C-alpha positions, 0 to 999 in steps of 0.5 A, a space after each residue: 305701898 313700898 316700892 320693892 327693888 331688886 339688890 345688886 346680887 339679885 340683878 346680877 344673878 338675873 343678868 347671869 341667867 339671861 345670858 346663860 340661856 342662849 348660850 345653853 339654847 345654842 349648845 343644844 341646837 348645835 348638839 342635835 346637828 353635830 350628834 347625828 352627823 358624827 354617828 353617820 361618819 362613824 357608821 360610813 368609817 366602820 364600813 370602810 374599815 371593814 371592806 379594807 381589813 377583810 379585803 372584800 372585793 368591790 363586785 361582792 360589797 364596794 366601800 363607801 369610797 367606791 360608791 362615791 367614785 361611782 355616784 361622781 362618774 355615773 352622774 350623767 347616768 343617774 341624774 336624769 333617772 333621779 328627775 324622772 322619779 322625782 317628777 312622779 313622786 312630786 306630782 303624785 304627792 301634789 295630787 293626793 293633797 288636792 284629792 285627800 283634802 277634798 274628799 275629807 271635807 266632802 266626807 266630814 260634812 256628811 255621814 251618809 257620803 263617809 259611810 259610802 265612799 270611805 270603804 273605797 279608799 280603805 279597799 284602795 289602801 289595803 289592795 297591794 300595790 304590786 298587785 294593782 300595777 299590771 292592771 294599770 299597766 294595761 288600762 292607762 294610756 302610757 307607762 309614766 301615767 301608771 306610775 303616776 296612778 300607782 304613787 298617787 294611790 299609795 300617798 293618798 290614804 295617809 292624807 285622806 285618813 289624817 285630814 278626816 281624823 282632824 276635821 273630826 277632833 275639832 272641840 265640840 264647845 268650839 263648834 256650839 259657840 259658832 252655832 250660838 253665833 249663827 255661823 254657816 256651816 261653810 264659815 265653821 269648816 273655813 275658820 275653825 275646822 280646817 285651822 284645828 286639823 292642820 297638825 293631822 294634816 301635816 302629819 299626813 303629808 310627812 307620811 305621804 311625802 315619804 309613801 309617794 317616793 317609795 310607791 314611784 320606785 316600786 311602781 317602776 320595779 312592778 312595771 318593768 320600765 326600761 331605756 330612755 326616760 326610766 326612773 332610778 328603779 331600772 338603774 337599780 335593776 341594770 346594775 344588778 344584772 351587770 353586777 356594777 354594785 358601785 353604781 347600785 349603791 350610788 342609786 341607793 344613796 341618792 334614794 335615800 338623800 332624796 327620801 330625807 330631803 323630802 322628810 326634811 322639807 316636810 317637817 319644815 313646812 309642818 314647823 313653819 304652819 304650826 310652831 307659832 301656835 300648837 303644842 306639838 311645834 311650840 318649845 317647852 320652857 320646862 
């Protein structure tokens, strides 16, 4: 059989393509970072220009410079409040992960248990947290526990529902293969159902992470917690009552940055888990 060799021109073309591909990839990655930053910077610049051009007083609408100054000068007040809110957020998220995954596995293992317990989970989800918070403040031993329960309830259902859907979405052909080889139910669960449900679980994690922060702040509003050991919600209300809008905007900026950081963290965990094998995280070649 004749040996086929590449001509010099073909080799040069292949080398050029090989050299260009990384550059295109690097440029695309840079654009993904630069474009959002430019859009955000443009929005902040327009905000600052509108305040200066229209001479809007800071007690009506502070400028980005005023908010940044308040964030720096009031850091000693805002940072402890943020720590309190973050502690409730992450504790609630951890409990929601443990409870949601555990209950999802129990529900999927038995159809009758699912029919019995799932309606209670739906009831907890559709009941407004503002209506539940006063009851929790009455029956909970302290305010922090009530806030934790509120945040847990809100973050729990997305994780539960996504995990249940993921455990039920396993390819039935693979299940039949496990049964054919005599795998026990716990083996099918451990080696097939749980790995296959990871994309759904990660989606629930991203949703639950954001909702746990929202629920922590809303619960603080509903509880009306004040004084030492209070979260950012109290600082927002305090700034509103004192018409200290720069501090209010500084607290809002802290909350926004915290929400973005939580979403980025959960998205990174999702990518780290799925990027080697799942279509949602694998980079397409075409």
